[in-house]
C-alpha positions as CSV (number, residue, x, y, z in Angstrom):
1,M,1.0,25.4,-22.2
2,S,-2.8,23.8,-22.0
3,E,-5.2,25.0,-19.3
4,A,-4.6,21.5,-17.7
5,V,-1.1,21.9,-17.4
6,E,-1.3,25.5,-16.0
7,A,-4.0,24.3,-13.6
8,A,-1.7,21.6,-12.3
9,E,1.4,24.1,-12.1
10,F,-0.7,26.4,-9.9
11,G,-2.2,23.7,-7.6
12,F,1.4,22.3,-7.0
13,E,3.0,25.9,-6.4
14,L,-0.2,26.7,-4.2
15,G,0.5,23.6,-2.2
16,W,4.0,24.7,-1.5
17,K,2.8,28.2,-0.5
18,L,-0.1,26.9,1.7
19,H,2.8,24.6,3.4
20,A,5.0,27.6,4.0
21,L,2.2,29.8,5.2
22,E,1.2,27.1,7.9
23,A,4.7,26.6,9.1
24,A,5.4,30.5,9.1
25,L,2.3,31.0,11.4
26,V,3.4,28.2,13.9
27,S,7.1,28.7,14.1
28,G,8.2,31.8,12.0
29,G,9.9,29.9,9.5
30,W,9.2,28.1,6.3
31,K,9.1,25.0,8.2
32,R,9.9,23.7,11.8
33,R,13.2,22.0,11.9
34,G,13.4,18.6,12.9
35,T,9.9,17.8,11.6
36,G,11.0,15.4,9.1
37,L,11.2,15.5,5.4
38,S,8.3,16.3,3.0
39,V,8.2,15.4,-0.5
40,R,5.7,16.8,-3.2
41,V,5.6,15.0,-6.8
42,R,4.2,16.3,-9.8
43,R,4.4,15.4,-13.6
44,D,6.1,17.8,-16.0
45,E,4.0,19.2,-18.9
46,G,1.1,16.5,-18.1
47,S,3.0,13.7,-20.0
48,G,6.8,14.3,-19.6
49,P,9.0,13.1,-16.5
50,W,8.0,13.3,-12.9
51,T,9.6,16.0,-10.7
52,A,9.9,15.4,-6.8
53,V,10.5,18.3,-4.4
54,G,11.7,17.6,-1.0
55,D,12.2,19.9,1.9
56,D,13.5,19.1,5.5
57,G,13.3,22.7,6.7
58,D,16.9,23.5,6.3
59,R,17.0,23.0,2.3
60,R,15.2,21.9,-0.5
61,E,16.2,19.3,-3.3
62,T,14.7,18.6,-6.6
63,R,14.9,15.4,-8.8
64,S,13.2,14.2,-12.0
65,A,12.8,10.7,-13.2
66,D,10.5,8.6,-15.4
67,T,8.2,7.8,-12.7
68,A,6.9,9.4,-9.6
69,D,8.6,6.6,-7.2
70,Q,12.0,6.8,-8.9
71,A,11.9,10.5,-8.4
72,T,10.8,10.1,-5.0
73,A,13.6,7.7,-4.2
74,L,16.3,10.1,-5.7
75,V,15.2,12.8,-3.2
76,H,15.3,10.7,-0.3
77,E,19.0,9.8,-1.4
78,A,19.7,13.5,-1.8
79,F,19.0,13.9,1.8
80,G,20.9,10.9,2.6
81,L,18.2,8.4,3.5
82,T,17.8,5.0,2.5
83,A,15.4,4.9,-0.7
84,R,12.9,2.3,-1.0
85,R,13.0,1.6,-4.8
86,P,10.0,-0.4,-6.4
87,L,10.5,-3.9,-7.7
88,P,10.0,-4.6,-11.2
89,P,6.5,-5.9,-12.2
90,P,6.4,-9.7,-11.8
91,P,6.4,-11.9,-14.8
92,P,3.0,-12.7,-16.6
93,G,0.9,-15.1,-14.8
94,R,2.4,-14.0,-11.4
95,Q,1.0,-11.8,-8.9
96,R,2.9,-10.0,-5.9
97,F,1.2,-9.1,-2.8
98,T,1.4,-9.0,1.2
99,L,-0.8,-11.1,3.4
100,I,-0.9,-10.3,7.2
101,H,-2.7,-12.2,9.9
102,C,-4.5,-9.4,11.7
103,P,-7.4,-10.8,13.6
104,V,-10.0,-8.4,14.6
105,G,-9.8,-7.4,18.3
106,E,-6.6,-9.3,18.9
107,H,-3.0,-8.5,18.6
108,P,-1.2,-12.0,19.1
109,G,2.2,-10.8,18.2
110,F,5.0,-12.0,15.8
111,D,6.3,-14.6,18.2
112,D,2.9,-16.1,19.1
113,P,3.1,-20.0,19.1
114,R,0.3,-20.4,16.6
115,Y,2.7,-19.1,13.8
116,E,5.5,-21.8,14.4
117,G,4.1,-24.1,11.7
118,L,3.6,-21.1,9.2
119,K,7.0,-19.8,9.8
120,S,8.7,-23.1,9.3
121,R,6.5,-24.0,6.3
122,P,5.2,-21.0,4.4
123,P,3.3,-21.3,1.0
124,E,5.7,-21.8,-1.8
125,G,6.8,-18.2,-3.2
126,C,6.1,-16.4,0.1
127,V,8.5,-15.2,2.8
128,V,7.5,-14.6,6.5
129,E,8.0,-11.1,7.9
130,D,7.4,-9.1,10.8
131,V,4.8,-6.3,9.7
132,G,4.4,-3.8,12.3
133,G,4.4,-6.5,15.1
134,Y,2.0,-8.8,13.1
135,V,3.0,-12.0,11.1
136,G,2.9,-11.1,7.4
137,L,3.8,-12.9,4.2
138,R,5.5,-11.2,1.2
139,C,4.5,-13.4,-1.8
140,E,4.9,-13.8,-5.4
141,R,2.4,-16.5,-6.6
142,P,0.8,-17.9,-9.7
143,G,-2.5,-16.4,-10.6
144,A,-4.3,-15.0,-13.4
145,R,-5.6,-12.2,-11.5
146,L,-4.7,-10.7,-8.2
147,L,-7.6,-11.9,-6.3
148,D,-7.1,-15.6,-7.7
149,A,-3.7,-15.8,-6.4
150,V,-4.8,-14.3,-3.0
151,A,-7.6,-16.6,-2.6
152,E,-5.5,-19.7,-3.4
153,T,-2.6,-18.6,-0.8
154,C,-5.3,-18.1,1.7
155,R,-6.9,-21.4,1.2
156,E,-3.3,-23.2,1.6
157,I,-2.7,-21.3,4.6
158,R,-6.2,-22.0,6.3
159,A,-5.8,-25.6,5.2
160,E,-2.5,-26.3,6.6
161,H,-2.2,-24.1,9.4
162,G,-5.9,-23.0,10.5
163,L,-5.3,-19.3,10.1
164,L,-7.5,-17.0,8.0
165,M,-5.3,-14.1,6.6
166,S,-7.5,-11.0,6.8
167,D,-5.3,-8.3,5.8
168,L,-3.4,-7.1,2.6
169,G,-1.7,-4.3,4.1
170,I,-4.2,-1.7,2.9
171,E,-4.6,1.1,5.4
172,K,-6.8,3.7,3.8
173,L,-9.8,1.6,2.8
174,W,-11.6,4.6,1.6
175,E,-9.2,5.5,-1.0
176,W,-9.8,4.1,-4.6
177,S,-7.6,3.6,-7.9
178,P,-9.2,2.3,-11.1
179,D,-6.1,0.5,-12.2
180,G,-7.3,-3.1,-13.5
181,T,-7.5,-6.5,-11.8
182,D,-3.9,-6.5,-10.6
183,G,-3.6,-3.1,-9.0
184,W,-3.9,-1.1,-5.9
185,G,-7.7,-1.1,-6.3
186,A,-7.9,-4.7,-6.6
187,E,-5.7,-4.9,-3.3
188,I,-8.4,-2.6,-1.7
189,V,-11.2,-5.1,-2.8
190,G,-9.3,-8.0,-1.8
191,Q,-8.8,-6.5,1.9
192,L,-12.4,-5.8,2.0
193,L,-13.4,-9.3,1.1
194,L,-10.9,-10.8,3.7
195,M,-12.4,-8.8,6.2
196,A,-15.7,-9.6,5.5
197,A,-14.8,-13.3,5.3
198,E,-13.3,-13.1,8.9
199,R,-15.8,-10.8,10.6
200,G,-19.1,-12.1,9.0
201,P,-19.0,-15.7,10.7
202,K,-18.2,-13.9,14.2
203,L,-21.7,-12.3,13.7
204,G,-23.4,-15.7,12.5
205,Y,-23.2,-15.1,8.8
206,S,-21.7,-17.9,6.7
207,A,-19.3,-17.8,3.8
208,D,-22.6,-18.8,1.7
209,D,-24.5,-15.9,3.2
210,L,-21.9,-13.6,2.1
211,V,-21.6,-14.9,-1.3
212,R,-25.6,-14.7,-1.5
213,F,-25.2,-11.1,-0.3
214,L,-22.9,-10.0,-3.0
215,R,-25.2,-11.7,-5.7
216,T,-28.2,-10.5,-4.4
217,A,-27.0,-6.9,-3.9
218,A,-24.5,-6.5,-7.0
219,C,-25.8,-8.9,-9.8
């Protein structure tokens, strides 16, 4: 076994032991009951199948699969929970993303009258959903890259309904993933750009000002 694999195994097991120690110090057991399911995922031998281990305070279940999401779904099902399985990748030339109208300083609510037009005439390839009380769109749209598809969808919504969709559903903006132009990292960049597009004008900066800032600072 390589040093890298041994280190990963050690880190995985150490995480479980620290979790157990914390729970024991709090309540005298491995984990307080009724606190929900905890799932940890690791990859066997560095390049083999993924293994997910779940613990709900009463028992522990282990499942393996080709991907981390699949292994996690199997663990959830082992505990009688409904597993959310990832969709297959979109076909070439199409992008899948979520857009949310989340205006800064406001919470208009899903039933706000301003959304009547969007609900009745969403962009092609998009379905309106309630996302945590906000109006959201689950979209699969044409685009060579993720940001191309997001920008065109936002343009259509703004032109027809007067709404600037300012959120791509990213909660932890400080995290990062170097997974290319169509992955999670691109969604984070898109979220930051949409937030700037909404908030900049509220401070007196135009879209041209923001473009000029990017060109000056980064080019």
